Backbone as JSON, one array per atom type, in Angstrom:
{
  "sequence": "XXXXXXXXXXXXXXXXXXXXXXXXXXXXXXXXXXXXXXXXXXXXXXXXXXXXXXXXXXXXXXXXXXXXXXXXXXXXXXXXXXXXXXXXXXXXXXXXXXXXXXXXXXXXXXXXXXXXXXX",
  "N": [[12.36, -5.62, 20.61], [14.83, -3.85, 22.54], [17.34, -5.7, 24.21], [19.46, -7.36, 26.61], [21.43, -8.04, 24.84], [21.74, -6.11, 22.85], [21.91, -2.56, 22.16], [19.27, -0.05, 22.39], [17.55, 0.86, 19.36], [16.77, 3.66, 17.58], [14.93, 5.29, 15.16], [14.86, 8.36, 13.61], [13.07, 10.64, 11.7], [13.17, 13.49, 9.8], [12.09, 16.03, 7.64], [12.38, 18.69, 7.1], [13.9, 21.88, 7.84], [13.09, 22.91, 10.36], [12.16, 20.57, 11.6], [14.53, 19.15, 11.61], [15.99, 20.54, 13.52], [14.38, 20.09, 15.78], [14.53, 17.29, 15.9], [17.26, 17.03, 16.38], [17.49, 18.11, 18.95], [15.98, 16.24, 20.38], [17.54, 13.93, 19.89], [19.94, 14.61, 21.19], [19.04, 14.72, 23.84], [18.2, 12.07, 24.25], [20.64, 10.68, 23.95], [22.03, 11.73, 26.08], [20.74, 10.62, 28.25], [20.78, 7.88, 27.64], [23.46, 6.85, 26.44], [24.29, 4.7, 24.87], [22.44, 4.23, 22.95], [21.45, 3.61, 19.62], [21.12, 5.84, 17.09], [19.53, 6.71, 14.11], [18.58, 7.77, 10.78], [16.67, 10.12, 8.82], [17.61, 13.37, 8.12], [19.14, 16.56, 8.71], [22.02, 18.7, 8.94], [21.97, 19.48, 11.69], [20.85, 17.29, 13.08], [22.75, 15.36, 12.44], [25.04, 16.41, 13.71], [24.17, 16.12, 16.3], [24.38, 13.45, 16.76], [22.98, 11.6, 15.24], [23.02, 9.05, 12.9], [22.93, 9.64, 9.64], [21.01, 8.17, 7.22], [19.72, 9.11, 5.14], [19.81, 12.18, 3.6], [17.98, 15.01, 4.33], [17.77, 17.17, 2.61], [17.41, 16.36, 0.01], [14.75, 15.73, -0.24], [13.26, 17.79, 0.75], [11.17, 19.78, -0.4], [9.01, 22.34, -1.69], [5.77, 23.04, -2.82], [3.79, 22.1, -5.64], [4.96, 21.94, -8.2], [7.72, 21.76, -7.66], [7.72, 19.41, -6.15], [6.87, 17.55, -8.08], [9.02, 17.77, -9.84], [11.04, 16.66, -8.32], [10.22, 14.12, -7.77], [11.25, 11.54, -8.3], [13.55, 11.47, -6.65], [12.34, 11.73, -4.17], [10.79, 9.41, -4.03], [12.85, 7.53, -4.12], [14.14, 8.09, -1.71], [12.12, 7.34, 0.11], [11.99, 4.6, -0.46], [14.58, 3.84, 0.31], [14.51, 4.4, 3.08], [12.51, 2.65, 3.9], [13.79, 0.24, 3.4], [15.82, 0.43, 5.28], [14.3, 0.32, 7.62], [13.3, -2.28, 7.38], [15.72, -3.8, 7.32], [17.32, -2.94, 9.52], [15.65, -2.95, 11.66], [14.41, -0.97, 13.64], [13.61, -0.12, 17.04], [11.88, 1.87, 17.62], [10.21, 4.35, 15.72], [10.49, 7.74, 15.15], [8.79, 10.06, 13.69], [9.22, 13.33, 12.52], [7.61, 16.27, 11.82], [6.88, 17.05, 8.34], [4.53, 15.75, 7.11], [3.24, 14.52, 4.79], [5.12, 12.76, 3.77], [6.16, 11.44, 6.08], [3.91, 10.24, 7.32], [3.24, 8.18, 5.58], [5.58, 6.67, 5.76], [5.46, 6.0, 8.46], [3.18, 4.33, 8.51], [4.16, 2.15, 7.07], [6.22, 1.37, 8.82], [4.76, 0.6, 11.1], [3.44, -1.61, 10.0], [5.52, -3.37, 9.93], [5.92, -3.95, 12.52], [7.13, -2.0, 14.07], [7.23, 0.33, 16.66], [5.66, 3.48, 16.63], [6.26, 6.76, 17.48]],
  "CA": [[12.75, -4.64, 21.63], [16.21, -4.04, 22.97], [17.57, -6.6, 25.32], [20.82, -7.26, 27.09], [22.37, -8.32, 23.77], [21.95, -4.97, 21.96], [21.34, -1.28, 22.62], [18.06, 0.36, 21.67], [17.72, 1.5, 18.06], [15.7, 4.62, 17.34], [14.99, 5.96, 13.87], [14.23, 9.67, 13.61], [13.0, 11.17, 10.34], [12.74, 14.88, 9.67], [12.27, 16.43, 6.26], [12.47, 20.14, 6.98], [14.87, 22.48, 8.76], [12.53, 22.97, 11.72], [12.16, 19.21, 12.13], [15.93, 18.79, 11.85], [16.35, 21.13, 14.81], [13.65, 19.35, 16.83], [15.13, 15.95, 15.97], [18.58, 17.16, 17.01], [17.27, 18.28, 20.39], [15.56, 14.94, 20.89], [18.69, 13.03, 19.85], [20.87, 14.99, 22.26], [18.45, 14.33, 25.12], [18.25, 10.61, 24.34], [22.02, 10.24, 24.17], [22.43, 12.14, 27.43], [20.15, 9.65, 29.17], [21.18, 6.51, 27.26], [24.46, 7.07, 25.4], [24.5, 3.52, 24.04], [21.37, 4.16, 21.96], [21.81, 3.81, 18.21], [20.19, 6.75, 16.43], [19.75, 6.82, 12.68], [17.39, 8.21, 10.09], [16.73, 11.16, 7.81], [17.65, 14.71, 8.69], [20.14, 17.46, 8.17], [23.25, 18.91, 9.69], [21.76, 19.54, 13.13], [20.69, 15.93, 13.6], [24.04, 14.68, 12.31], [25.9, 16.91, 14.79], [23.64, 15.63, 17.58], [24.68, 12.03, 16.93], [22.14, 10.73, 14.41], [23.66, 8.57, 11.67], [21.99, 9.92, 8.56], [20.94, 7.25, 6.1], [19.11, 9.91, 4.08], [19.89, 13.61, 3.81], [16.65, 15.57, 4.09], [17.78, 18.19, 1.56], [16.96, 15.8, -1.27], [13.29, 15.58, -0.25], [12.65, 18.99, 1.32], [10.72, 20.66, -1.47], [7.72, 22.97, -1.42], [5.01, 23.36, -4.02], [3.51, 20.95, -6.5], [5.92, 21.88, -9.3], [8.99, 21.23, -7.14], [7.5, 18.01, -5.78], [6.87, 16.76, -9.31], [10.38, 17.79, -10.38], [11.91, 15.84, -7.47], [9.47, 12.93, -7.39], [12.14, 10.37, -8.31], [14.39, 11.52, -5.45], [11.47, 11.5, -3.01], [10.47, 7.97, -4.03], [14.09, 6.8, -3.77], [14.34, 8.27, -0.27], [11.15, 6.5, 0.79], [12.42, 3.21, -0.62], [15.78, 3.66, 1.13], [14.13, 4.36, 4.49], [11.79, 1.38, 4.13], [14.82, -0.8, 3.46], [16.48, 0.58, 6.58], [13.37, -0.21, 8.62], [13.29, -3.75, 7.22], [17.01, -4.42, 7.6], [17.88, -2.58, 10.83], [14.61, -3.19, 12.65], [14.44, -0.07, 14.78], [12.62, -0.37, 18.08], [10.95, 2.99, 17.58], [10.33, 5.38, 14.69], [10.0, 9.06, 15.57], [8.68, 10.96, 12.54], [9.11, 14.72, 12.95], [7.06, 17.12, 10.76], [6.9, 16.46, 7.01], [3.47, 14.73, 7.23], [2.93, 13.75, 3.58], [6.14, 11.72, 3.67], [6.32, 10.68, 7.31], [2.74, 9.4, 7.62], [3.38, 6.96, 4.77], [6.66, 5.88, 6.35], [4.96, 5.47, 9.74], [2.29, 3.21, 8.23], [5.02, 1.02, 6.73], [6.92, 0.93, 10.03], [3.79, -0.14, 11.92], [3.19, -2.91, 9.36], [6.7, -4.19, 10.21], [5.98, -4.15, 13.96], [7.91, -0.94, 14.72], [6.43, 1.31, 17.38], [5.78, 4.85, 16.11], [5.99, 7.73, 18.53]],
  "C": [[14.18, -4.9, 22.06], [16.28, -4.98, 24.16], [19.0, -6.46, 25.76], [21.85, -7.45, 25.98], [22.6, -7.13, 22.83], [21.33, -3.7, 22.53], [20.07, -0.94, 21.85], [18.42, 1.05, 20.35], [16.5, 2.38, 17.8], [15.95, 5.3, 16.01], [14.21, 7.25, 13.96], [14.23, 10.18, 12.18], [12.42, 12.57, 10.35], [13.03, 15.33, 8.25], [12.42, 17.92, 6.04], [13.44, 20.66, 8.03], [14.34, 22.53, 10.19], [12.51, 21.59, 12.37], [13.56, 18.71, 12.42], [16.37, 19.33, 13.21], [15.65, 20.41, 15.97], [14.23, 17.95, 17.01], [16.49, 15.97, 16.64], [18.45, 17.31, 18.51], [16.86, 16.97, 21.05], [16.74, 13.97, 20.95], [19.66, 13.34, 20.99], [20.34, 14.55, 23.62], [18.5, 12.82, 25.3], [19.66, 10.15, 24.67], [22.57, 10.67, 25.52], [21.94, 11.13, 28.46], [20.67, 8.24, 28.92], [22.19, 6.59, 26.12], [24.72, 5.88, 24.48], [23.47, 3.39, 22.92], [21.91, 4.42, 20.55], [20.72, 4.66, 17.56], [20.54, 6.83, 14.95], [18.47, 7.32, 12.03], [17.65, 9.24, 9.03], [16.69, 12.52, 8.51], [18.72, 15.53, 8.01], [21.34, 17.59, 9.09], [23.06, 18.91, 11.2], [21.63, 18.15, 13.73], [22.01, 15.16, 13.52], [24.99, 15.11, 13.42], [25.47, 16.38, 16.15], [23.86, 14.14, 17.78], [23.8, 11.08, 16.15], [22.93, 10.34, 13.16], [22.64, 8.73, 10.55], [22.11, 8.86, 7.46], [20.3, 7.94, 4.9], [19.22, 11.37, 4.47], [18.55, 14.23, 3.44], [16.63, 16.61, 2.98], [17.28, 17.65, 0.23], [15.44, 15.67, -1.36], [12.56, 16.82, 0.24], [12.32, 19.99, 0.21], [9.33, 21.17, -1.15], [7.04, 23.27, -2.75], [4.91, 22.17, -4.96], [4.52, 20.82, -7.63], [7.24, 21.3, -8.83], [8.85, 19.77, -6.75], [7.55, 17.13, -7.02], [8.27, 16.68, -9.92], [11.32, 16.88, -9.61], [11.27, 14.52, -7.07], [10.35, 11.68, -7.35], [13.02, 10.32, -7.07], [13.58, 11.23, -4.2], [11.12, 10.01, -2.91], [11.69, 7.13, -3.64], [14.37, 6.91, -2.28], [13.38, 7.4, 0.53], [11.58, 5.04, 0.72], [13.64, 2.92, 0.26], [15.41, 3.53, 2.61], [13.33, 3.1, 4.83], [12.77, 0.22, 4.23], [15.54, -0.77, 4.8], [15.59, 0.02, 7.69], [13.37, -1.74, 8.57], [14.59, -4.39, 7.7], [17.54, -4.14, 9.01], [16.89, -2.72, 11.97], [14.69, -2.26, 13.85], [13.36, -0.45, 15.79], [11.51, 0.67, 18.02], [11.25, 3.85, 16.37], [9.74, 6.66, 15.25], [9.96, 9.96, 14.33], [8.44, 12.39, 13.04], [8.72, 15.56, 11.74], [6.94, 16.36, 9.46], [5.81, 15.39, 6.84], [3.2, 13.92, 5.96], [3.89, 12.57, 3.41], [6.11, 10.82, 4.91], [5.11, 9.82, 7.67], [2.78, 8.1, 6.81], [4.47, 6.05, 5.36], [6.21, 5.25, 7.67], [4.04, 4.27, 9.53], [3.11, 1.97, 7.87], [5.7, 0.47, 7.99], [5.98, 0.12, 10.92], [3.54, -1.54, 11.33], [4.35, -3.88, 9.6], [6.88, -4.41, 11.71], [6.81, -3.13, 14.72], [6.95, 0.02, 15.41], [6.71, 2.7, 16.81], [5.36, 5.81, 17.21], [5.8, 9.09, 17.89]]
}
């Protein structure tokens, strides 16, 4: 958990346009209340504009339909691996997964196994 030595770190992950907009609204509200908070994760342009440092662009994983998922499976797996590495290395205090349940529920389970609170 954050202490006097470092600001809170919150990871927000959204994989679709609607989640990007919701994540951006959340990021803006957090930074208004606690501007020192470090926000990072997966999203799109709206979250980036709101102050989230994107470690993964959601456009690479935002696919619909089994054929598209299979065609982009390597990119989806790489994104999951990248985000797991971020969780391990940056140790966020909280993970906020927004929409995108097939992806985010797996990521949330990993985060919990690393002691990260999931909201």
